[in-house]
C-alpha positions as CSV (number, residue, x, y, z in Angstrom):
1,M,85.3,49.9,6.3
2,T,87.0,50.4,3.2
3,F,90.0,48.5,2.0
4,M,91.8,52.2,1.8
5,T,91.0,53.2,4.9
6,E,92.3,50.0,6.4
7,N,95.4,50.3,3.9
8,I,95.9,53.9,5.9
9,E,95.1,52.6,9.3
10,Y,98.1,49.7,8.3
11,K,100.8,52.4,7.0
12,Q,99.6,54.5,10.8
13,L,100.6,51.4,12.7
14,E,103.4,50.9,11.2
15,S,104.5,53.9,11.9
16,R,104.1,53.9,15.4
17,K,105.9,50.6,15.5
18,A,109.0,52.2,14.2
19,Y,108.2,55.2,16.6
20,L,108.1,52.7,19.8
21,S,111.3,51.1,18.6
22,Q,113.0,54.4,18.0
23,L,112.2,55.1,21.5
24,L,114.1,52.4,22.9
25,E,117.1,53.0,20.6
26,D,119.3,54.0,22.9
27,D,118.6,51.9,25.9
28,T,118.1,48.5,24.9
29,G,120.5,45.8,23.3
30,A,120.5,43.7,20.1
31,G,119.1,40.8,22.4
32,E,116.3,43.0,23.7
33,K,115.8,44.8,20.3
34,D,115.1,41.0,19.1
35,M,112.9,40.4,21.9
36,L,110.8,43.2,21.0
37,N,110.8,42.6,17.5
38,K,109.3,39.0,18.5
39,A,106.7,40.8,20.7
40,L,105.3,43.0,17.4
41,E,105.4,39.7,15.2
42,I,103.3,37.7,17.7
43,L,101.2,40.5,18.2
44,H,100.6,40.8,14.4
45,T,100.4,37.2,13.6
46,H,97.3,37.2,16.1
47,C,95.4,39.9,15.8
48,S,96.0,41.3,12.4
49,E,92.7,40.4,11.2
50,M,91.2,41.8,14.7
51,H,89.2,45.0,14.9
52,H,86.9,46.7,18.2
53,T,83.5,47.7,17.7
54,D,84.4,51.1,16.3
55,G,86.1,49.4,13.6
56,S,89.5,50.3,14.8
57,L,92.6,47.8,14.5
58,F,93.1,45.4,17.8
59,E,96.6,45.7,17.5
60,Q,96.7,49.6,18.1
61,H,95.4,49.6,21.5
62,P,98.6,47.6,22.8
63,I,101.1,49.4,20.6
64,E,100.0,52.9,21.9
65,V,100.0,51.6,25.7
66,A,103.3,50.3,25.0
67,I,104.6,54.1,23.4
68,S,103.2,56.0,26.3
69,V,105.0,53.1,28.9
70,V,107.9,54.6,27.3
71,E,106.8,58.5,26.9
72,D,104.9,58.9,29.9
73,L,106.0,56.7,32.7
74,G,109.6,56.1,31.7
75,L,109.4,52.5,32.3
76,G,111.8,50.1,30.1
77,Y,111.6,47.6,27.6
78,K,109.7,44.6,29.8
79,S,107.5,46.4,30.5
80,V,107.0,47.6,27.2
81,L,106.6,43.5,26.4
82,V,104.2,43.0,29.5
83,A,102.1,46.0,27.1
84,L,102.4,44.7,24.0
85,L,101.6,41.4,24.9
86,H,98.9,41.6,27.2
87,V,95.8,40.8,25.0
88,L,97.0,37.5,23.9
89,P,95.5,35.2,26.8
90,N,92.5,36.7,26.8
91,H,91.9,37.0,23.2
92,C,94.2,35.4,20.8
93,D,95.4,31.6,21.5
94,F,98.3,32.5,22.7
95,D,98.2,31.9,26.5
96,L,101.2,32.6,29.8
97,K,102.8,29.2,29.0
98,K,103.9,30.2,25.8
99,I,104.3,33.8,26.5
100,E,107.1,32.3,29.8
101,K,108.9,30.0,27.1
102,L,109.4,32.6,24.6
103,F,110.0,35.6,27.0
104,G,110.5,34.7,30.1
105,K,108.9,34.4,33.6
106,E,109.4,37.4,34.9
107,V,107.1,39.3,31.9
108,S,104.7,36.4,32.1
109,G,104.0,37.1,35.7
110,L,103.8,40.6,35.2
111,I,101.4,39.9,32.3
112,D,99.5,36.9,34.7
113,E,99.2,39.7,37.7
114,F,98.0,42.6,34.7
115,L,95.0,39.9,34.2
116,R,94.2,39.2,37.6
117,I,93.5,42.6,38.7
118,S,91.7,43.5,35.2
119,S,89.5,40.6,36.3
120,I,88.1,42.7,39.4
121,R,84.7,43.6,38.8
122,I,82.9,45.9,41.4
123,D,79.0,46.9,41.3
124,K,79.3,50.2,42.9
125,P,82.5,51.7,42.2
126,S,81.2,55.0,44.1
127,L,81.2,53.0,47.2
128,Y,84.4,50.6,47.5
129,S,87.1,53.4,45.8
130,D,89.2,52.7,48.8
131,N,89.1,49.2,48.9
132,F,89.7,48.7,45.4
133,R,92.8,50.5,45.4
134,N,94.0,48.3,48.7
135,L,92.7,45.0,46.5
136,L,94.6,46.0,44.0
137,L,98.1,46.6,46.2
138,S,97.1,43.2,47.9
139,L,96.9,41.4,44.8
140,V,100.1,43.0,43.0
141,Q,103.5,42.2,43.7
142,D,105.3,44.8,40.9
143,I,104.2,48.1,40.9
144,R,104.6,48.3,37.4
145,V,101.7,46.0,36.8
146,I,99.6,48.9,38.3
147,L,101.3,51.7,36.1
148,I,100.9,49.7,33.1
149,K,97.0,49.1,33.9
150,L,96.2,53.1,34.8
151,I,97.8,53.8,31.0
152,D,95.9,51.2,29.3
153,R,93.0,52.6,31.1
154,V,93.7,56.0,29.8
155,H,93.8,54.6,26.0
156,M,90.4,52.9,26.9
157,M,88.6,56.1,27.8
158,R,90.5,57.9,24.7
159,T,89.1,55.3,22.3
160,L,85.3,55.0,24.2
161,S,83.5,56.7,21.6
162,G,82.5,53.3,19.6
163,V,81.4,51.7,22.3
164,E,77.2,51.6,23.2
165,E,76.2,54.5,25.8
166,K,75.1,52.1,28.1
167,T,79.1,50.2,28.2
168,R,80.2,53.9,28.0
169,K,78.8,55.3,31.0
170,K,79.7,51.9,33.3
171,I,83.2,52.8,32.2
172,S,83.4,56.5,32.8
173,N,81.8,55.6,36.1
174,E,84.0,52.8,37.2
175,T,87.5,55.0,35.9
176,Y,86.3,58.5,38.0
177,H,85.5,56.4,41.0
178,L,88.5,53.5,40.7
179,Y,91.1,54.5,38.5
180,A,91.3,58.4,38.4
181,P,91.9,58.4,42.7
182,L,94.6,55.8,42.2
183,A,96.7,58.0,39.8
184,H,96.2,60.6,42.2
185,R,97.6,58.4,45.2
186,L,100.7,57.8,42.8
187,G,101.0,61.4,42.2
188,L,100.2,60.8,38.8
189,Y,98.0,64.4,38.2
190,R,98.4,64.5,34.3
191,M,97.1,61.3,34.2
192,K,94.0,61.7,37.1
193,T,93.0,64.6,35.2
194,E,92.7,63.5,32.0
195,L,90.9,60.2,33.7
196,E,88.3,62.5,35.0
197,D,87.8,64.6,31.8
198,N,87.2,61.7,29.9
199,A,84.6,59.9,32.3
200,M,82.8,63.4,32.6
201,R,82.5,63.3,28.8
202,H,80.4,60.3,28.7
203,T,78.5,60.4,31.6
204,H,78.0,64.4,31.5
205,P,78.4,64.9,27.9
206,A,76.4,68.3,27.6
207,I,77.7,70.0,30.5
208,Y,81.3,69.1,29.4
209,Q,81.2,70.1,26.1
210,D,79.6,73.6,27.5
211,I,82.5,74.1,29.7
212,Q,84.8,72.8,27.6
213,R,83.7,75.4,24.7
214,K,83.8,78.3,27.1
215,L,86.8,77.4,28.4
216,K,88.0,77.5,24.7
217,E,86.7,80.8,24.4
218,T,88.6,82.2,27.3
219,Q,91.9,80.2,26.4
220,D,93.9,83.7,25.8
221,E,92.9,85.6,28.2
222,R,93.7,83.1,30.8
223,E,96.8,82.2,29.6
224,R,97.8,85.9,29.4
225,Y,96.8,86.4,33.3
226,I,98.8,83.4,34.1
227,Q,101.7,85.1,32.2
228,E,101.2,88.4,33.9
229,F,101.1,86.7,37.2
230,I,104.2,84.8,36.3
231,E,106.7,87.3,35.3
232,P,107.0,89.2,38.7
233,I,107.6,85.9,40.8
234,Q,109.8,85.0,38.3
235,H,111.8,88.4,38.4
236,A,112.3,88.2,42.0
237,I,113.7,84.7,42.2
238,K,116.1,85.6,38.7
239,S,117.6,88.5,41.0
240,Q,118.4,86.2,44.1
241,G,120.4,84.0,41.5
242,F,118.4,80.8,41.7
243,D,117.8,78.3,38.5
244,F,114.3,77.9,38.2
245,E,111.3,77.0,36.2
246,I,108.1,77.9,36.5
247,K,104.9,76.5,34.7
248,G,101.4,77.6,34.7
249,R,98.1,75.4,33.5
250,S,94.6,75.7,33.0
251,K,92.0,74.3,35.0
252,S,90.9,70.7,33.6
253,V,87.1,70.8,32.6
254,F,86.3,68.7,35.2
255,S,88.0,70.3,37.9
256,T,86.0,73.9,36.5
257,A,82.6,71.7,36.8
258,E,83.5,71.2,40.4
259,D,84.4,74.6,41.1
260,L,81.1,75.5,39.6
261,S,79.0,72.7,41.0
262,V,80.2,73.9,45.2
263,S,79.8,77.6,44.1
């Protein structure tokens, strides 16, 4: 990585930090904002020189997870602190006792639960999806931990390209069999779809790219069909005086692949 590229990445990172603070602006008091700034400062102090295998900044992942915790799940600032600080005990010289001293027992307890479920290793995930879900639920006292873990996995899958192929396939297989069903069980359907699609992108790249290309080629036609289907329904409901909204969506790459394999 060149100095210029790294400098651009740091500027982008600062922009994302500012955006995170902006997301929490209306829902945090002065003391909570101080805690957030302290967490960002500690993260930067201990991780600013660290990079992932693909060369990206180590700080980037926890910050993006924290943003999604607010944007996608609507969780509060303590969940944001967990998202920002969960990397410190395993990757930096900053243990749970230090976190508890600075941020309180609740935050350190949530991070402790997060680390415990993250340490679970299952050799054959295709056989143990239900057991994995039950194990997680038995280890976790607070559902926020599982929600943050799912967001963490989503962002891991988004940045998996820089990892060696064998590891990519292992993580993707685990994601498909363990984390996507968990997201589905919790009603997080958009998250489930993204996890499935990204898992397929790494386990069956040729099939994924072929279906993705064909979906793009037919996108306008499919969107027009959906709109034509919705319009008479909208008209009928509107004539009854109801206030409503109808949304249509295209099938995902993974869902399309499943349909093709069945037909």
